[in-house]
C-alpha positions in Angstrom: -7.7 24.7 11.5 -4.9 22.2 11.9 -5.7 19.1 13.9 -2.6 17.7 15.6 -2.5 13.9 16.2 -1.4 12.0 19.3 1.1 9.2 19.0 -1.8 6.7 19.4 -3.7 8.3 16.6 -0.6 8.4 14.4 -0.2 4.7 14.8 -3.8 4.2 13.7 -3.1 6.4 10.7 0.0 4.3 9.9 -2.3 1.2 9.6 -4.5 3.1 7.2 -1.5 4.3 5.2 0.0 0.8 5.1 -3.2 -0.7 3.8 -3.0 1.8 0.8 0.6 0.6 0.3 -0.5 -3.0 0.4 -3.2 -2.3 -2.1 -0.8 -0.6 -4.5 1.6 -3.5 -4.2 -1.1 -6.0 -5.1 -2.1 -3.8 -8.1 1.5 -3.5 -9.1 1.6 -7.3 -9.6 -1.4 -7.2 -11.9 -0.6 -4.3 -14.2 -0.1 -5.3 -17.9 -0.9 -4.3 -21.4 -4.5 -4.9 -22.3 -5.9 -4.5 -18.8 -8.6 -1.8 -18.4 -8.4 0.9 -15.9 -11.9 0.1 -14.7 -10.9 -3.4 -13.9 -8.0 -2.1 -11.9 -10.4 0.1 -10.0 -12.7 -2.8 -9.3 -9.8 -4.8 -7.9 -8.8 -1.9 -5.7 -12.3 -1.6 -4.2 -12.5 -5.3 -3.5 -9.1 -5.5 -1.9 -9.9 -2.5 0.4 -13.2 -4.0 1.5 -11.7 -7.4 2.0 -9.5 -5.7 4.6 -12.4 -4.2 6.5 -11.9 -0.7 5.2 -13.7 1.7 3.0 -12.4 3.5 -0.2 -12.0 7.1 0.8 -12.6 8.5 -2.7 -15.9 6.7 -3.5 -18.7 9.3 -3.5 -16.3 11.9 -2.0 -17.8 15.2 -3.3 -19.6 13.0 -5.9 -16.5 11.2 -7.2 -17.9 7.9 -8.7 -14.9 5.5 -8.3 -12.8 3.7 -5.7 -9.5 5.3 -7.0 -8.1 7.9 -9.3 -6.3 6.3 -12.3 -4.4 8.9 -14.4 -2.7 7.8 -17.6 0.0 9.7 -19.5 -1.1 13.4 -19.8 -3.7 13.1 -17.0 -2.2 14.7 -14.0 -4.7 13.5 -11.3 -8.3 12.5 -10.7 -8.5 10.4 -13.8 -11.7 8.4 -14.2 -11.2 4.6 -14.5 -12.9 3.3 -17.7 -12.7 1.1 -20.8 -9.2 2.3 -21.7 -6.7 -0.6 -22.1 -3.2 0.0 -21.0 -0.6 -0.3 -23.8 3.2 -0.4 -24.2 4.8 2.9 -23.2 1.9 4.2 -21.0 2.6 5.6 -17.6 -0.2 5.3 -15.0 -0.6 7.1 -11.7 -2.8 5.2 -9.2 -4.0 7.3 -6.3 -5.8 5.4 -3.5 -7.4 6.4 -0.2 -8.9 4.2 2.5 -10.8 4.7 5.8 -9.7 2.2 8.4 -10.8 2.5 12.0 -12.0 6.0 11.2 -8.7 7.3 9.9 -7.7 8.1 6.3 -4.6 6.8 4.4 -4.0 8.5 1.0 -1.1 8.1 -1.3 -0.1 7.5 -5.0 2.5 5.9 -7.2 3.3 6.1 -10.9 4.1 3.0 -12.9 5.5 2.6 -16.4 3.9 -0.1 -18.6 6.8 -1.3 -20.8 9.4 1.3 -21.7 8.0 4.9 -22.1 11.4 6.2 -23.2 14.3 7.8 -21.3 12.8 11.2 -21.0 9.7 9.9 -19.3 11.7 7.5 -17.1 13.8 10.5 -16.0 10.6 12.4 -15.1 9.5 9.5 -13.0 12.8 9.3 -11.2 13.1 13.0 -10.5 9.5 13.3 -9.3 9.9 10.4 -6.9 13.2 11.9 -5.7 11.6 15.3 -5.2 9.0 13.7 -2.9 11.8 12.7 -0.6 13.4 16.1 -0.9 10.2 17.6 0.4 9.8 15.0 3.2 13.3 15.8 4.4 12.0 19.3 5.3 8.8 18.0 7.1 10.3 18.4 10.5 9.2 20.5 13.5 10.4 24.0 13.4 10.4 24.3 9.6 7.6 25.8 7.5 5.4 24.6 4.7 7.4 26.8 2.3 10.5 24.7 3.1 8.8 21.6 1.8 7.4 23.4 -1.2 10.7 25.1 -2.1 12.6 21.8 -1.9 10.3 20.1 -4.4 10.2 23.1 -6.8 14.0 23.6 -6.6 14.7 20.0 -7.6 12.1 19.6 -10.3 11.6 23.0 -11.9 14.9 24.8 -11.3 17.3 21.9 -11.5 15.5 19.8 -14.2 13.3 22.2 -16.0 10.0 20.4 -15.5 6.6 22.1 -15.0 5.3 22.1 -11.4 1.6 22.1 -11.2 0.2 25.1 -9.2 -3.5 24.4 -9.2 -3.3 21.2 -7.1 -1.5 20.7 -3.8 -0.9 18.3 -0.9 -2.8 18.5 2.3 -3.3 17.6 5.9 -4.8 14.2 6.6 -6.7 12.6 9.5 -10.3 11.8 10.3 -11.0 13.9 7.2 -9.5 13.2 3.7 -8.5 16.8 3.3 -7.4 18.9 6.3 -5.3 22.0 6.9 -2.7 22.9 6.0 -2.4 22.9 2.2 1.1 21.7 1.0 2.0 23.3 -2.4 4.9 21.9 -4.5 6.2 25.4 -5.1 7.0 28.3 -2.8 9.6 30.2 -0.8 11.8 28.9 2.0 10.8 30.1 5.4 7.2 30.9 4.4 3.8 29.5 5.4 2.6 27.6 8.3 5.1 26.5 10.9 5.5 22.7 11.2 4.8 21.1 14.6 4.9 17.6 15.9 1.7 15.6 15.3 0.9 17.2 12.0 0.1 14.5 9.4 0.6 15.6 5.8 0.0 14.0 2.4 2.9 15.4 0.4 2.4 14.9 -3.3 4.5 16.4 -6.1 2.6 16.5 -9.5 5.2 17.3 -12.1 4.8 17.7 -15.9 7.4 16.8 -18.5 6.5 20.1 -20.3 4.6 23.2 -19.4 3.1 23.5 -15.9 -0.3 24.6 -17.2 -3.3 22.2 -16.8 -7.0 22.1 -17.5 -10.0 20.2 -16.1 -12.2 18.2 -18.4 -16.0 18.6 -18.6 -16.5 15.8 -16.1 -15.3 18.2 -13.4 -12.5 15.9 -12.2 -10.0 14.8 -14.8 -7.0 17.2 -14.9 -4.7 17.1 -18.0 -1.6 18.9 -19.1 -2.4 21.7 -21.6 0.5 20.7 -23.9 -0.5 17.0 -23.9 2.9 15.9 -22.4 3.1 13.3 -19.6 2.7 14.1 -15.9 3.9 12.1 -12.9 2.4 11.9 -9.4 3.9 10.4 -6.2 2.5 10.8 -2.7 3.4 9.7 0.8 1.7 10.1 4.2 4.1 11.8 6.6 4.0 12.8 10.3 6.0 15.8 11.3 8.5 15.0 14.0 11.6 16.6 15.6 14.8 16.0 13.6 13.3 13.6 11.0 9.9 13.1 9.4 8.0 9.8 10.1 6.8 8.3 6.8 3.7 6.3 7.5 3.3 4.7 4.1 5.6 2.1 2.6 7.0 2.2 -1.0 9.3 -0.7 -0.5 6.6 -3.3 -0.9 5.3 -1.5 -4.0 8.8 -1.3 -5.5 9.3 -5.1 -4.9 6.1 -5.9 -6.7 7.0 -3.5 -9.5 10.4 -5.2 -10.0 8.8 -8.6 -10.0 6.3 -7.7 -12.7 8.0 -8.2 -16.2 5.4 -5.8 -17.7 6.6 -2.9 -15.6 9.6 -0.8 -16.4 11.6 0.6 -13.5 14.6 2.8 -12.9 16.7 -0.3 -12.1 15.5 -2.0 -15.3 16.3 1.1 -17.2 19.8 1.3 -15.8 20.4 -2.4 -16.7 19.1 -1.7 -20.3 21.4 1.3 -20.7 24.4 -0.6 -19.2 23.7 -3.5 -21.6 
């Protein structure tokens, strides 16, 4: 069952989404070689609680951490641990919060140092595909229009693997609500989009084959071919004419640019030009 939100509820959800964005921006300023993923998770939990919120993921269906931290070939749901980030790693950080009873949930992929042009291109295209999907999240369209836009841009235009086993979802008082939002599909298919639907749209795109497997921990999802995967996610409210993005990447991007340990598209362009 799809639960439509009032304008007042959407504004409460915006506060939750923006707290996730702020958390990601703070973490972006701390990422560096040598830092452990477990220490990142600890900082995330402390920041969320310091802002009178609760980590959505902690103990969700038994998940034992504040966040999902996925490095290199881990697609999603990576367990934080003793692993120390190193030059050339990419790291997807997925965070959820409960603030005033409402969930915010989104993700961002960072590059530690320079992972190479092929991976930087994957990061760029995946991020762009998220916005291609968001452009279709307007009243009167269908879920398949979002899915098709993401698949068309990543798989058909750039030849990447679009993960099938994991999808985006509705968001609200519950972390996962209807409808599901795949990153592949046919235009004009699926649930009709109506005002007040809040969606977590999240392309998960592999550099190589689309196939994935889940580790014995029951959570960690990796690419079968061992090639890198990239994950971006926004919280979006369906509106007439244009989707309303509740989360804010601009503050994350500013922190990313200010951190000399992180490699970004703009830094990559400067390096190529030089």
